[in-house]
C-alpha positions as CSV (number, residue, x, y, z in Angstrom):
1,M,80.5,110.5,101.3
2,F,82.2,112.4,104.2
3,I,85.4,114.3,103.7
4,F,87.5,115.2,106.6
5,T,90.1,117.8,106.1
6,I,93.0,117.9,108.5
7,G,94.4,121.4,108.8
8,C,97.8,122.6,109.5
9,E,97.2,123.7,113.1
10,K,100.5,124.5,114.8
11,D,100.0,124.2,118.5
12,E,103.5,123.0,119.2
13,I,106.7,123.5,117.1
14,T,109.4,120.8,117.1
15,P,112.9,121.7,115.9
16,L,114.4,120.1,112.8
17,V,117.9,118.7,113.6
18,K,120.4,117.8,110.8
19,D,122.1,114.4,111.3
20,E,125.6,115.1,110.0
21,Q,126.3,111.4,109.3
22,T,123.3,110.8,107.1
23,K,122.6,114.4,106.1
24,Q,118.9,113.8,106.9
25,E,116.6,116.0,108.8
26,S,115.1,114.6,112.0
27,I,112.0,115.6,113.9
28,V,112.9,115.6,117.6
29,P,110.3,116.5,120.2
30,E,111.4,119.3,122.5
31,N,109.6,117.7,125.5
32,S,111.5,114.4,125.2
33,T,112.0,113.2,128.8
34,D,114.6,110.5,128.6
35,K,117.6,111.8,126.6
36,N,119.5,108.5,126.9
37,K,116.8,106.3,125.6
38,T,117.3,105.0,122.1
39,K,114.8,106.6,119.8
40,D,112.9,104.8,117.0
41,Y,112.7,106.4,113.6
42,V,111.3,105.9,110.1
43,H,112.8,107.4,107.0
44,L,109.9,109.3,105.3
45,S,109.8,110.9,101.9
46,I,107.0,112.4,99.8
47,Q,107.3,112.9,96.0
48,R,105.0,114.7,93.6
49,V,104.8,115.3,89.9
50,D,105.4,118.9,88.7
51,D,103.6,120.6,85.8
52,N,106.2,119.1,83.4
53,G,105.6,115.6,84.6
54,E,108.9,115.4,86.5
55,K,109.0,114.0,90.0
56,R,110.3,116.2,92.8
57,F,110.4,115.9,96.6
58,I,107.8,117.7,98.8
59,I,109.7,116.1,101.7
60,S,113.1,114.7,100.9
61,P,114.1,111.6,102.9
62,T,113.8,112.6,106.6
63,K,114.1,110.8,109.8
64,V,110.8,111.0,111.8
65,E,110.7,109.8,115.4
66,I,108.0,107.3,116.0
67,E,106.2,106.1,119.1
68,T,105.0,102.6,120.0
69,K,102.1,101.4,117.8
70,E,102.6,104.2,115.3
71,T,101.1,103.7,111.8
72,F,102.3,104.7,108.4
73,L,99.6,107.4,108.3
74,S,100.2,108.8,111.8
75,A,103.9,109.1,111.1
76,T,103.1,110.9,107.9
77,V,100.5,113.2,109.5
78,K,103.0,114.1,112.2
79,I,105.6,115.5,109.8
80,L,103.0,117.1,107.5
81,K,101.6,119.1,110.5
82,Q,105.1,120.0,111.7
83,K,106.2,121.3,108.3
84,G,102.8,123.1,107.7
85,I,102.1,121.1,104.5
86,Q,98.5,120.9,103.4
87,F,96.9,117.4,103.2
88,E,93.5,115.7,103.2
89,V,92.6,112.3,104.4
90,T,89.2,110.6,104.2
91,G,88.1,107.9,106.6
92,S,90.2,106.5,109.5
93,G,91.8,103.3,110.5
94,K,91.3,100.6,107.9
95,T,89.3,103.0,105.7
96,A,91.9,105.9,105.8
97,Y,92.7,107.2,102.4
98,M,95.2,110.0,101.4
99,V,93.3,112.3,99.0
100,A,95.8,115.2,98.8
101,I,99.3,116.4,99.9
102,D,100.6,119.9,99.2
103,N,97.4,120.7,97.3
104,L,98.0,117.9,94.8
105,Y,94.8,115.8,94.7
106,E,93.9,112.4,93.3
107,F,92.7,112.8,89.7
108,D,94.5,116.1,89.2
109,H,96.6,114.5,86.4
110,G,93.9,112.2,85.0
111,P,91.6,109.4,86.1
112,T,94.4,107.1,87.2
113,S,96.4,109.6,89.1
114,G,96.7,109.8,92.9
115,W,98.9,109.0,95.9
116,I,100.4,105.6,96.4
117,A,102.2,104.4,99.6
118,R,105.2,102.2,99.9
119,K,106.9,100.7,103.0
120,N,110.4,99.4,102.5
121,G,109.9,99.6,98.7
122,V,106.7,97.6,98.6
123,Q,103.3,99.1,97.8
124,L,100.9,98.8,100.8
125,K,98.2,96.2,100.5
126,Q,96.1,97.7,103.3
127,S,95.2,101.2,104.5
128,S,98.0,103.4,105.7
129,G,95.8,104.0,108.7
130,I,96.4,100.5,110.0
131,E,99.8,99.7,108.5
132,P,102.3,99.5,111.4
133,V,105.7,101.0,111.2
134,T,108.8,100.0,113.1
135,N,112.3,101.4,113.7
136,G,114.2,101.8,110.4
137,D,111.2,101.4,108.1
138,T,111.2,103.4,104.9
139,V,107.9,105.3,104.4
140,E,107.2,106.7,100.9
141,W,104.3,108.6,99.4
142,I,104.5,109.0,95.6
143,Y,102.1,110.8,93.4
144,T,101.6,108.8,90.3
145,T,99.9,109.8,87.1
146,D,98.9,106.2,86.4
147,Y,98.6,103.8,89.3
148,T,98.1,100.9,86.9
149,K,101.7,101.3,85.7
150,E,103.2,101.3,89.2
151,K,104.8,98.1,90.4
152,P,103.0,96.6,93.4
């Protein structure tokens, strides 16, 4: 088994901009060339369980700009790197698997605990590394203590 850890290298910093209408943060690249072009975004959030079993946000719902052919995982990795949040992914493409976010690993809270992914409220049926995202999609990562009790 190979484990690839993706670090939090910060070679470029992108400012967070608060959208006053939606009260959501947005990731907006500084080097954006066409200021009049309509941008595509997903609404991304990441929740974890705390030591008391309560869910809390690691990243509250945030608008993340996406490019053409962006995937669920690539949009997630983009914001995790920009915010300097630790994560670990194994595999790539159709075998990509999220092992840890914010130092919370699968199995940390028992044999059925780990990260699940939902797009537009529906649990992914394929790897986040190949699941496409489009403008307006809702991207959610949720740490569950028992994936067998999560609705598909």
